[in-house]
Backbone as ProteinMPNN parsed JSONL, in Angstrom:
{"seq_chain_A": "MIKKAFAMKIYPDKHEEYRRRHDELWPEMREMLKEHGAHQYSIFLDPETSKLFGYLEIEDEERWKETASTVINQKWWHYMADIMETNPDDSPVSKELVQVFEL", "coords_chain_A": {"N_chain_A": [[14.751, -24.032, 2.837], [13.962, -23.396, -0.528], [11.845, -21.19, -2.152], [9.815, -21.181, -4.996], [8.08, -19.66, -7.695], [5.964, -19.571, -10.552], [4.587, -18.687, -13.778], [2.398, -19.927, -16.29], [0.658, -20.869, -19.319], [-2.339, -22.375, -20.432], [-4.249, -23.784, -23.137], [-7.458, -22.384, -23.784], [-9.596, -24.257, -24.127], [-8.694, -26.529, -22.886], [-8.662, -26.932, -20.15], [-9.877, -28.926, -18.467], [-8.633, -31.227, -19.432], [-5.977, -30.708, -18.782], [-6.137, -30.767, -15.983], [-6.958, -33.465, -15.667], [-4.72, -34.882, -16.643], [-2.826, -34.206, -14.739], [-4.024, -35.203, -12.452], [-3.609, -37.827, -12.925], [-0.88, -38.123, -12.742], [2.176, -39.492, -13.723], [3.752, -42.118, -11.939], [6.57, -42.299, -12.141], [7.254, -39.705, -12.801], [6.434, -38.284, -10.563], [8.185, -39.424, -8.675], [10.683, -38.622, -9.733], [10.547, -35.828, -9.361], [10.541, -35.654, -6.564], [13.029, -36.849, -6.039], [14.683, -34.881, -6.974], [14.467, -32.917, -5.119], [11.998, -31.576, -4.679], [9.491, -30.487, -2.534], [6.985, -29.25, -1.653], [4.519, -28.765, -4.066], [2.46, -27.108, -6.088], [-0.082, -26.296, -8.449], [-2.071, -23.776, -9.762], [-5.063, -22.691, -11.41], [-6.324, -19.979, -13.287], [-9.356, -19.75, -14.466], [-10.567, -17.84, -16.093], [-8.571, -16.552, -17.559], [-6.947, -18.563, -18.427], [-4.471, -18.855, -17.343], [-1.806, -20.306, -15.53], [-0.585, -20.737, -12.249], [2.22, -21.642, -10.62], [3.628, -23.098, -7.708], [6.375, -24.011, -5.753], [8.494, -25.708, -3.408], [11.854, -26.202, -2.969], [14.938, -28.009, -2.367], [17.5, -27.413, -3.368], [18.806, -25.292, -5.787], [20.495, -25.905, -8.025], [20.292, -28.702, -8.186], [17.565, -28.873, -8.73], [17.435, -27.708, -11.275], [18.409, -29.738, -12.852], [16.235, -31.334, -13.44], [15.083, -30.672, -15.868], [16.535, -31.972, -17.858], [16.047, -34.664, -17.549], [14.965, -37.885, -18.675], [12.287, -38.626, -18.17], [11.089, -36.16, -17.66], [11.403, -34.861, -20.115], [9.758, -36.497, -21.644], [7.297, -35.956, -20.385], [6.98, -33.21, -20.988], [6.649, -33.379, -23.768], [4.271, -34.825, -23.848], [2.504, -32.971, -22.75], [2.511, -30.87, -24.545], [0.508, -30.44, -26.46], [-1.557, -29.145, -25.206], [-0.883, -26.76, -24.053], [0.911, -23.583, -24.002], [4.051, -23.76, -25.478], [7.656, -24.0, -25.789], [10.021, -24.395, -28.564], [11.343, -26.808, -27.848], [9.421, -28.251, -26.581], [9.199, -27.627, -23.899], [7.342, -25.965, -21.333], [6.174, -22.649, -21.914], [7.279, -20.498, -19.637], [7.263, -18.238, -16.949], [9.249, -16.991, -14.487], [8.297, -15.957, -11.267], [8.545, -13.214, -8.962], [8.943, -13.15, -5.519], [7.138, -11.045, -3.403], [5.98, -10.685, -0.965], [5.483, -12.19, 2.234], [3.838, -13.853, 4.824]], "CA_chain_A": [[13.917, -24.366, 1.692], [13.89, -22.347, -1.541], [10.49, -21.063, -2.693], [9.778, -20.768, -6.403], [6.75, -19.483, -8.274], [6.058, -19.339, -11.991], [3.32, -18.586, -14.505], [2.342, -20.579, -17.594], [-0.672, -20.701, -19.888], [-2.884, -23.5, -21.181], [-5.246, -23.38, -24.112], [-8.754, -22.215, -23.107], [-10.471, -25.43, -24.175], [-7.95, -27.685, -22.365], [-8.605, -26.885, -18.687], [-10.2, -30.232, -17.874], [-7.599, -32.18, -19.836], [-4.799, -30.398, -17.968], [-6.419, -31.31, -14.65], [-6.971, -34.923, -15.751], [-3.359, -35.394, -16.777], [-2.128, -34.052, -13.46], [-4.64, -36.152, -11.524], [-3.031, -39.133, -13.268], [0.564, -37.923, -12.877], [2.911, -40.743, -13.771], [4.56, -42.38, -10.738], [7.98, -41.989, -12.414], [7.395, -38.248, -12.771], [6.327, -37.927, -9.142], [9.433, -39.849, -8.033], [11.774, -37.77, -10.207], [10.415, -34.533, -8.702], [10.993, -35.833, -5.178], [14.475, -37.111, -6.065], [15.368, -33.621, -7.263], [14.313, -31.998, -4.007], [10.713, -30.885, -4.574], [8.724, -30.864, -1.342], [5.627, -28.765, -1.906], [4.39, -28.391, -5.484], [1.05, -26.88, -6.408], [-0.376, -25.485, -9.635], [-3.41, -23.205, -9.703], [-5.568, -22.209, -12.691], [-7.304, -18.905, -13.381], [-10.14, -20.193, -15.616], [-10.93, -16.716, -16.969], [-7.45, -16.179, -18.425], [-6.21, -19.805, -18.737], [-3.124, -18.768, -16.789], [-1.454, -21.204, -14.446], [0.363, -20.242, -11.269], [2.858, -22.762, -9.95], [4.407, -22.806, -6.511], [7.052, -25.175, -5.221], [9.592, -25.553, -2.477], [12.93, -27.119, -3.34], [16.097, -28.023, -1.477], [18.72, -26.902, -3.978], [18.533, -24.757, -7.126], [21.237, -26.649, -9.047], [19.662, -30.027, -8.301], [16.271, -28.685, -9.375], [17.665, -27.424, -12.698], [18.666, -31.009, -13.532], [14.982, -31.99, -13.841], [14.791, -30.395, -17.281], [17.225, -32.9, -18.763], [15.723, -36.069, -17.301], [14.172, -38.529, -19.722], [10.866, -38.584, -17.833], [10.609, -34.786, -17.819], [11.3, -34.627, -21.565], [8.553, -37.23, -22.07], [6.154, -35.201, -19.871], [6.836, -31.995, -21.793], [6.08, -33.768, -25.064], [2.889, -35.237, -23.557], [1.7, -31.794, -22.434], [2.692, -29.831, -25.561], [-0.695, -30.187, -27.261], [-2.604, -28.458, -24.451], [-0.406, -25.515, -23.441], [1.923, -22.845, -24.744], [5.354, -24.388, -25.282], [8.82, -23.587, -26.575], [10.328, -25.391, -29.6], [11.756, -28.098, -27.278], [8.227, -28.722, -25.866], [9.128, -27.13, -22.52], [6.287, -24.962, -21.236], [6.543, -21.243, -21.812], [7.155, -20.274, -18.212], [7.856, -16.999, -16.468], [9.481, -17.056, -13.051], [7.711, -14.827, -10.54], [9.353, -12.706, -7.86], [8.198, -13.037, -4.27], [7.114, -9.678, -2.889], [5.396, -10.671, 0.373], [5.265, -13.458, 2.922], [3.355, -13.687, 6.193]], "C_chain_A": [[13.863, -23.155, 0.758], [12.477, -22.354, -2.122], [10.571, -20.545, -4.117], [8.323, -20.637, -6.84], [6.923, -19.141, -9.746], [4.656, -19.277, -12.59], [3.468, -19.261, -15.862], [0.93, -20.345, -18.144], [-1.081, -21.958, -20.652], [-3.912, -22.97, -22.172], [-6.625, -23.373, -23.453], [-9.652, -23.444, -23.102], [-9.821, -26.686, -23.583], [-7.855, -27.72, -20.841], [-8.83, -28.255, -18.059], [-9.145, -31.282, -18.22], [-6.324, -31.96, -19.016], [-4.972, -30.986, -16.565], [-6.354, -32.841, -14.669], [-5.555, -35.492, -15.812], [-2.58, -35.262, -15.475], [-2.735, -34.952, -12.375], [-4.053, -37.55, -11.713], [-1.518, -39.047, -13.468], [1.298, -39.253, -12.774], [3.742, -40.929, -12.501], [6.038, -42.04, -10.937], [8.242, -40.493, -12.362], [7.358, -37.759, -11.325], [7.641, -38.253, -8.407], [10.601, -38.962, -8.452], [11.73, -36.412, -9.513], [10.925, -34.605, -7.267], [12.501, -36.048, -5.116], [15.286, -35.846, -6.305], [15.02, -32.526, -6.257], [13.027, -31.219, -3.916], [9.96, -31.4, -3.351], [7.258, -30.482, -1.504], [5.57, -28.364, -3.376], [2.91, -28.304, -5.776], [0.954, -26.037, -7.67], [-1.828, -25.06, -9.54], [-3.776, -22.652, -11.076], [-6.514, -21.03, -12.482], [-8.132, -19.223, -14.622], [-10.532, -19.066, -16.569], [-9.831, -16.37, -17.958], [-6.664, -17.382, -18.95], [-4.765, -19.749, -18.267], [-2.983, -19.725, -15.61], [-0.449, -20.512, -13.54], [0.917, -21.456, -10.543], [3.661, -22.298, -8.76], [5.077, -24.097, -6.057], [8.147, -24.773, -4.258], [10.606, -26.635, -2.798], [14.077, -27.009, -2.339], [17.291, -27.275, -2.049], [18.431, -26.488, -5.427], [19.226, -25.562, -8.229], [20.634, -28.035, -9.263], [18.327, -29.919, -9.019], [16.428, -28.464, -10.876], [17.899, -28.698, -13.5], [17.388, -31.702, -14.002], [14.708, -31.821, -15.326], [15.409, -31.412, -18.228], [16.912, -34.369, -18.503], [14.834, -36.621, -18.416], [12.678, -38.412, -19.422], [10.309, -37.173, -17.991], [10.452, -34.438, -19.298], [10.043, -35.297, -22.12], [7.287, -36.476, -21.628], [5.924, -33.938, -20.695], [6.192, -32.319, -23.139], [4.6, -34.133, -24.912], [1.977, -34.026, -23.346], [1.678, -30.739, -23.549], [1.427, -29.512, -26.354], [-1.766, -29.409, -26.502], [-2.151, -27.144, -23.814], [0.645, -24.838, -24.312], [3.294, -23.424, -24.417], [6.413, -23.734, -26.162], [9.1, -24.66, -27.627], [10.76, -26.759, -29.062], [10.644, -28.758, -26.46], [8.185, -28.31, -24.398], [8.037, -26.069, -22.454], [6.876, -23.552, -21.242], [6.248, -20.869, -20.37], [7.883, -19.002, -17.817], [8.012, -17.113, -14.961], [8.944, -15.786, -12.404], [8.595, -14.475, -9.351], [8.478, -12.577, -6.614], [8.286, -11.606, -3.753], [6.522, -9.587, -1.488], [5.315, -12.08, 0.922], [4.833, -13.143, 4.348], [3.965, -14.752, 7.065]], "O_chain_A": [[13.733, -22.02, 1.216], [11.975, -23.4, -2.534], [11.299, -19.596, -4.41], [7.455, -21.398, -6.412], [7.902, -18.506, -10.138], [3.681, -19.743, -12.0], [4.517, -19.181, -16.501], [0.108, -19.695, -17.498], [-0.297, -22.53, -21.409], [-4.382, -21.839, -22.049], [-6.931, -24.255, -22.651], [-10.402, -23.646, -22.147], [-10.339, -27.789, -23.757], [-7.043, -28.469, -20.296], [-8.051, -28.687, -17.21], [-8.809, -32.126, -17.39], [-5.672, -32.92, -18.605], [-4.063, -31.622, -16.032], [-5.756, -33.444, -13.777], [-5.232, -36.458, -15.121], [-1.761, -36.122, -15.15], [-2.023, -35.408, -11.48], [-4.009, -38.35, -10.778], [-0.943, -39.796, -14.258], [1.067, -40.036, -11.853], [4.373, -39.979, -12.038], [6.69, -41.55, -10.015], [9.31, -40.056, -11.936], [8.163, -36.918, -10.923], [8.137, -37.448, -7.619], [11.423, -38.588, -7.615], [12.773, -35.894, -9.114], [11.653, -33.723, -6.813], [13.176, -35.497, -4.246], [16.441, -35.751, -5.888], [15.252, -31.345, -6.515], [12.955, -30.268, -3.138], [9.814, -32.608, -3.165], [6.388, -31.353, -1.487], [6.476, -27.695, -3.874], [2.192, -29.302, -5.72], [1.797, -25.177, -7.926], [-2.71, -25.876, -9.27], [-2.906, -22.197, -11.819], [-7.391, -21.068, -11.619], [-7.663, -18.99, -15.736], [-10.803, -19.323, -17.742], [-10.116, -15.941, -19.076], [-5.81, -17.231, -19.823], [-3.926, -20.513, -18.744], [-3.904, -19.919, -14.817], [0.43, -19.789, -14.009], [0.168, -22.21, -9.923], [4.294, -21.243, -8.791], [4.438, -25.146, -5.983], [8.654, -23.651, -4.29], [10.275, -27.818, -2.888], [14.171, -26.05, -1.573], [18.01, -26.588, -1.323], [17.869, -27.268, -6.196], [18.612, -25.866, -9.252], [20.488, -28.482, -10.4], [17.99, -30.78, -9.831], [15.636, -28.981, -11.663], [17.62, -28.736, -14.698], [17.446, -32.57, -14.873], [14.164, -32.719, -15.969], [14.854, -31.681, -19.294], [17.463, -35.238, -19.178], [14.048, -35.889, -19.017], [11.887, -38.129, -20.323], [9.165, -37.009, -18.415], [9.478, -33.794, -19.687], [9.35, -34.729, -22.965], [6.327, -36.367, -22.391], [4.788, -33.634, -21.058], [5.294, -31.608, -23.591], [3.78, -33.781, -25.76], [0.806, -34.059, -23.724], [0.884, -29.801, -23.483], [1.298, -28.403, -26.872], [-2.786, -29.045, -27.088], [-2.927, -26.486, -23.121], [1.194, -25.44, -25.234], [3.662, -23.566, -23.251], [6.115, -23.027, -27.124], [8.485, -25.725, -27.593], [10.57, -27.77, -29.739], [10.897, -29.715, -25.729], [7.212, -28.621, -23.712], [7.829, -25.343, -23.426], [7.929, -23.297, -20.658], [5.099, -20.919, -19.932], [8.984, -18.728, -18.295], [7.033, -17.307, -14.24], [9.115, -14.685, -12.926], [9.3, -15.326, -8.808], [7.408, -11.969, -6.654], [9.37, -11.029, -3.675], [6.557, -8.519, -0.877], [5.107, -13.041, 0.181], [5.402, -12.265, 4.997], [3.693, -14.798, 8.265]]}, "name": "protein", "num_of_chains": 1, "seq": "MIKKAFAMKIYPDKHEEYRRRHDELWPEMREMLKEHGAHQYSIFLDPETSKLFGYLEIEDEERWKETASTVINQKWWHYMADIMETNPDDSPVSKELVQVFEL"}
């Protein structure tokens, strides 16, 4: 299993909306993530800084990279663009984190 972690940022007044949208994650989005090898996927929020920390476990890096070009992922990015920092293509501004410890 490949472990990945990343950081993103949401707008300070959109914490509850971000949670609501993920609580109601579209079934098609959930299925696409599983089809592309995601096993564990969690996102945590630091409410003081509005920073998000994401953690996931995937089967294959190349298969995971394909998620970005799926129709459902493009739709999700557009749906989320009004509540978080995004790039011109609506993808979230995301910084991959480096693992430095594991117990």
